[in-house]
C-alpha positions in Angstrom: -11.9 -19.9 2.0 -11.0 -21.1 -1.5 -11.9 -18.7 -4.3 -14.5 -20.0 -6.7 -14.4 -18.5 -10.2 -18.2 -18.4 -10.7 -18.0 -17.3 -14.4 -15.4 -19.8 -15.5 -18.0 -21.8 -17.4 -20.0 -18.9 -18.6 -20.1 -17.5 -22.1 -17.6 -14.9 -23.4 -20.4 -12.4 -23.5 -21.2 -12.9 -19.8 -17.5 -12.4 -18.8 -17.3 -9.2 -20.9 -20.5 -7.9 -19.2 -19.0 -8.6 -15.8 -15.9 -6.6 -16.8 -18.0 -3.7 -17.8 -20.1 -4.0 -14.6 -17.0 -3.8 -12.4 -15.5 -0.9 -14.4 -18.7 1.0 -14.0 -18.9 0.2 -10.3 -15.3 1.4 -9.8 -15.8 4.5 -12.0 -12.9 3.5 -14.2 -12.3 3.1 -18.0 -9.8 0.3 -17.5 -9.2 -2.5 -14.9 -6.1 -4.0 -13.3 -5.5 -7.5 -12.2 -6.1 -6.3 -8.6 -9.5 -4.9 -9.7 -10.6 -8.5 -10.6 -11.1 -9.0 -6.8 -14.3 -7.0 -7.3 -15.5 -9.4 -10.1 -16.9 -12.9 -10.2 -13.9 -14.1 -12.1 -10.2 -14.4 -11.9 -7.2 -13.7 -14.2 -6.8 -17.3 -15.1 -10.2 -17.3 -16.8 -9.3 -14.2 -18.9 -6.0 -15.8 -19.8 -7.6 -19.1 -20.9 -10.5 -17.4 -22.7 -8.9 -14.3 -24.3 -5.2 -14.7 -23.9 -4.9 -12.1 -21.2 -6.3 -9.0 -19.6 -5.6 -6.6 -22.4 -7.6 -8.6 -25.0 -10.5 -9.1 -22.6 -10.6 -5.3 -21.9 -10.5 -4.6 -25.6 -13.5 -6.8 -26.2 -15.3 -5.1 -23.3 -14.5 -1.7 -25.0 -12.4 -0.7 -22.1 -9.0 0.9 -22.2 -6.0 -1.4 -22.2 -4.0 -1.6 -18.9 -0.8 0.4 -18.5 1.8 -2.1 -17.4 4.2 0.7 -16.2 7.2 -1.2 -17.6 9.5 1.8 -17.8 8.7 3.4 -14.4 11.9 4.1 -12.4 12.4 2.1 -9.3 12.4 5.2 -7.2 8.8 6.1 -8.3 7.5 2.6 -7.7 9.1 2.4 -4.2 8.0 5.9 -3.3 4.4 5.0 -4.1 4.7 1.8 -2.0 6.2 3.9 0.8 3.0 6.1 0.9 0.8 3.0 1.0 2.8 1.4 3.8 2.7 4.7 5.8 -1.1 4.9 5.5 -1.6 1.2 6.4 0.6 1.4 9.4 -1.1 4.6 10.7 -4.7 3.7 9.9 -4.7 -0.1 10.3 -1.7 -1.0 12.4 -0.2 -3.7 10.2 2.2 -4.2 7.2 0.7 -3.6 3.8 -0.8 -6.4 1.6 -0.9 -6.2 -2.2 -4.6 -5.5 -2.1 -3.8 -2.2 -0.3 -2.5 -0.7 -3.5 -6.1 -0.6 -4.8 -7.6 0.2 -1.3 -5.3 3.3 -0.9 -5.5 4.4 -4.5 -1.9 3.8 -5.4 -0.8 4.9 -8.9 0.5 1.4 -9.7 -1.0 -2.1 -9.5 0.8 -5.1 -8.1 2.1 -6.1 -11.6 5.1 -3.7 -11.8 6.3 -4.8 -8.3 6.1 -8.5 -9.1 7.9 -8.0 -12.4 10.6 -5.8 -10.9 11.3 -7.7 -7.6 9.7 -11.1 -8.1 7.3 -11.1 -5.2 5.3 -8.7 -2.9 7.6 -9.5 0.1 10.7 -8.7 -1.9 9.2 -5.5 -3.1 8.4 -4.4 0.4 11.9 -5.3 1.6 13.3 -3.3 -1.4 11.2 -0.3 -0.3 12.5 -0.4 3.3 16.1 -0.6 2.1 15.5 2.2 -0.4 13.9 4.4 2.2 16.8 4.0 4.6 19.3 4.7 1.8 17.5 7.9 0.8 17.2 9.0 4.4 21.0 8.7 4.7 21.5 10.5 1.4 18.7 13.0 1.0 20.3 14.7 -2.1 19.2 11.7 -4.1 15.6 12.8 -3.7 16.5 16.2 -5.2 18.1 14.7 -8.2 15.3 12.3 -9.0 13.0 13.7 -11.8 9.9 12.9 -9.7 7.6 15.2 -7.8 8.6 15.2 -4.2 6.3 14.1 -1.5 4.8 17.3 0.1 4.3 15.6 3.5 6.8 16.4 6.2 9.7 13.9 6.5 9.4 11.6 9.5 12.5 11.3 11.7 11.7 7.6 12.2 12.1 5.2 9.3 9.2 2.9 8.3 11.2 -0.1 9.2 11.8 1.1 12.7 8.2 2.3 13.0 6.9 -1.1 12.0 9.3 -2.8 14.5 8.0 -0.6 17.4 4.4 -1.0 16.5 4.8 -4.8 16.3 6.6 -4.8 19.6 3.7 -2.8 21.2 1.1 -5.2 19.6 -0.1 -2.3 17.4 -1.9 -0.7 20.3 -1.6 2.6 22.1 0.6 2.3 25.2 -1.5 4.8 27.1 -5.2 4.0 26.4 -4.8 0.5 24.8 -6.8 1.4 21.7 -5.8 -0.2 18.3 -7.1 -0.2 14.8 -8.1 -3.8 15.3 -10.4 -3.0 18.3 -11.4 0.5 17.2 -11.5 0.5 13.4 -11.4 4.0 11.9 -11.0 5.5 15.4 -7.4 4.8 16.4 -4.6 6.1 14.2 -1.3 5.0 15.5 1.8 7.1 15.8 5.3 6.2 17.0 6.3 8.8 19.6 9.6 9.8 21.2 9.5 9.3 25.0 12.3 11.8 25.4 11.7 14.4 22.7 14.2 14.9 19.9 14.6 18.5 21.0 15.8 17.3 24.4 18.3 14.8 23.0 16.0 11.8 22.6 17.1 9.3 20.0 15.1 7.5 17.4 15.8 4.0 18.8 13.4 1.4 20.2 14.1 2.1 23.9 13.0 5.7 23.4 10.0 5.0 21.2 6.5 3.9 22.0 3.1 3.6 20.2 0.5 6.2 20.9 -2.9 6.7 19.2 -3.4 10.1 17.7 -5.7 11.3 20.5 -3.1 10.4 23.2 -0.3 11.8 21.2 -2.1 15.2 20.9 -3.0 15.1 24.5 0.6 14.5 25.5 1.7 17.5 23.6 -0.9 19.7 25.4 0.4 18.8 28.9 
């Protein structure tokens, strides 16, 4: 369905009130371009009417956006890694740019577009970055960024995505998937032969299980 900018022909005051409404609804004192998805307008209107988002927010008495121009690549990619991990597990798909907002990422889509040129290129850069850092874990120690407290997975995101896609993003035991059971089927990629018994992290030894079946397997 084509997006209709319903406030394009409204007064500046109406547009400013809409920005204030969305900020209040989201509980924020600023807005990103991604947040405009919650509004009855698009960025093009703000660009044409006020010259950009920053000036529109200033007139709405909201804080100007932080464009994160000096954030290191590692930090941007680590945040995208967290979002991709959550989307794969909870929704069984690759991440879309709107997931940055949905999963409360620290950065909007802007820094990724400026740094890598497109969302797809940013996602590819993240997968390459993760594989490089998995091969040289000392790089994470040297980076001046707080480390992710979650346990490191033995299977890369790229491989997990390939296995989930191969298995149609559904549990290979009970058949459940996030698409057919929203909010009830979190997907894991499981070793058929356990690592402790010599099983390798390669497609032929990996399968998709939902959380319940994976826990049940461990109890057997």
